[in-house]
N, C-alpha and C positions, 0 to 999 in steps of 0.2 A: 499899238502893235509894239506890243516889247520885245527886242531885238537884245541877242544876247549871241558874248563871241564864237565867232565858228571853231572855238575849241570846246567851248561848251555847246555845241548842238546835234541832238541825239540825229540816229539816220530816221529817214522817216520808215513805216510803217512797207514792208513790202504788197498787206492789202491797198492801201492804202494804193500801191501805184500801177498794184493792175488793177487796181479798178479804171483807174484816168488812161489807163492802155483800154483798155475795155472800151469807157466811153466812144472815146477822141478819133477812136478808130470805127467803131459802131459810125458818126458822123459824115464821118471819111466819106463812108461807101456807100453814105445817102449824098450826100453833094456825087457822088461821079452819076448818082443814078440824072443828076440837072446838065451832065460836062460836054460843052459842043451842040448840046440842046437845039434846035433849026427852031423851037417855039418859048425860047425861057423870055422869059419877062422881066427887063432892069427895070428898077425905078432911082430914083434919083432922094437921097431923104434930101434931110432942111438946110443940114451941113456940105451939101453941094456932091456928099459921096454916095456911088452905087450902091444896092443893097439887090434882093433874089428871093425869091423858095424855097431856095436850097440853102440859103447860108440860117434865111427865117428858122428853115427846120430841122438844119441843125446844131441851132440855138436849141430850140420848144425842143429836142431830144435831149438834150443833155440834159436839162434843167428838169429833165420828166422825169430819170432815171434818179438823178440827184437826191431829189425831190422825197423816190419813195425807199431810196436806199444812204439821205444823207442830209435826213428834212430839218434837224439841225444845221447843219452847214448854210456861212453867208455864199451868196451866188449872185456874179452880178457876170454881166455881157452887153458884148454892141448892141446888141437888134436889143435886147428888151429891163436894161438896164439891174433895179440892184434885187434883191432880195432877203435882208434880213435874217439872219441867225444869230444863237448863244453859243451856235460850239468850240467860236474857236477860228474856227478853220473857214477859209474865204476862200472857192474854189475861181478865176477867172473865165469865160469862156470869151476868145474869138472863133464866128462858125468860118468863115472865110476872112480868110487873111491870103490879102492879093483877088482882092473880087472883080477891078479889071481884069488883072492875068487871066482869070476864070471868067469871065465873061465877053474875051478874043478867041477863049480856044486854044491856051499856055497855059502849060502842066505843069507851074511851078507854084501856087495856088497852093495855102499851107489851110489847114484846122487846129488849135495851138490852144492848149491846156492849158491852167498850172493852180497848183493848188502852195498858198499862203498856208503857214499854224502860229502859234507863241512864241516859235524862233523864229520867223520868218517866209523866204521861197526854203519849199518843201517838194514841190516834185514840176516839174512843166516837159513839156509835150508838145514836139512838129511834129504835123500829122501829113506823111505828104501828097493823100489819093493817090493821084495819077500819076509817080514817079516809087511808087511799093517799094518809098524806106518812110520811116517814122525816129528823127532822129529824139529820145525822151536820158531824163533825167530824173533821179532820185536824190536828192541830201541824203550823204554819207554810202548812198548808193550807185556810183560811177554815170558815165554816161552811156550814151549808146547809137548806133546807129543799123534799126532791125534790130540784132540780134547780137550784132558783135561790138564790141567798144571803141568809144570815141574817143578821140583825142586833138587837142591843138596841129597845128604848127609849130615850124621852130623857124619860122622865118624871123631872121633877125635883123637887116634891114628895112625901108624903110620903101628905099625904089628898086628891092625888089616886089612886097609885097601885092599881093590884086586886092582894092576895096569892093566894095558889093558896097550896094545904095537902090535900097526904089526906086530914086524917080530923081531930075535935077531940078524941078519946078520949083521947087522949097526951098534952097539952098541959093542963102545968100552967093553976094555977086562976088565975091570976095574971093572965097569957097572956092570954086572952080581953080584958078587959078595960084593957090596957094598950092593943092595938091596938084597939081598940072607941073609946077615949079620941083617939089620931092621928088616927083619920077616914081607915085607907085600908081597904079595898073589899076583904074577906074571900069565895075561893072556894070548896069543892072540890074532889071530885074530882081531885084533886092527882094521885100518884105520874110516871111519866116524862108525863104530855104536862103537867103542871105545869113541868116543867122548857123540853119542847120554845116553847111557850106563852112562857116567859118571854127566851128563844133566837129568836122570832121575833118580838120585840116586842110581840107579844099580850096579854103579860101585864108586871108592874113586878118581881116579886116571888114563889119559893117555901120555905116554910117548912117544914119538916121537921124535927118533935123526934128525936127516932129513927129511925135510918136503919143497919140494914147496907151491909156497902160493896161489895152488888154492885146494890145502891139506885137506887149514886148513884155505878158509880165513872164513867160517860160522862161527869158535868155539867161537870169540870174544864175537859178541854180546849173541851170546847162551848160553853160561856158564855165563857171569856179567848178562840172565834178569836169568836165572836160579837158580839162588845166589849163583857161582860161581867166578872162576876163569879161567882164560886164558892166558898161557904166555910164550912164550921159556923159553930153561931148565935152560937160566940165569938168568931171570925174565925181562925180556926185554918184553915193550906193543906189540901187533898187532900182527897180518897171517906174513910180510914181515920179520924172525929174522932167519928161515932153520931149525929152531926144533918146539915141541908144546910138553905144558908141561899144561892142564888138572885139574885142582882136584877142590872138592868141597870148594873150599877158604881154610875153616882150614887149610889143611896140606901144603898148595902151597909156606909159607913162606921155612917150615921144608926141604919140598922137595928139592929147591934150594940147602937149604945147603948142603942137603946128594949127591947130582948130584953134588957139586960145584968139590969137586977131582977126579969125574973116567974123565974129559977129555973130556967128552960135553959140545955145549958150545950152 
């Protein structure tokens, strides 16, 4: 995929943005049918992560609709892998980001959908169906929470910032001490919800030391359109680098320097 400079990137079409929102909201409605179900079966995949019929059904729904409406597009998802296309457009699906939260009845799980085109990240959607919130952005179209414009915070001191994360079990030992000494306020229950908080100015930083592509594919365009920044923890741009750092932009370079000696990359 060839990435052009931001000044040369055209706005994504409104039709594609509307389609993305429609698909992910339909998937969200499907997951709500299983949320807090007393007989929901949770299966452990080979990589040790959980999956449910809700994950599988939500991804199948989006794939089926894209197969009908965008048959030449590439589709990649957490549950069903890659379907190659020829159009130069690639959809990336995480049907439930935060499946552990979902299976524990915590309403902070999300449905994630992203679109990349020949210019790079084009669309990102974080749907939080149990909260009734959708944070979404299209390249050149702005970032929104439901129908209201969304922007990042203006916090300019690490010691005053709120940092979200999906969990602490995969943190290298020095990481927590480094952040504790910086004075930053650490909170968990992150996943897509944490990125949504940063994009809407309710938190200042979201940190994921380890991620897969589908975990963060919507974030580059969402954070950019909200006035913030997304990269890997060592500053590499894009969602393909194995880690995620989202900030209000003001704090980004300082956080990268702070994280550098801690062993994450």
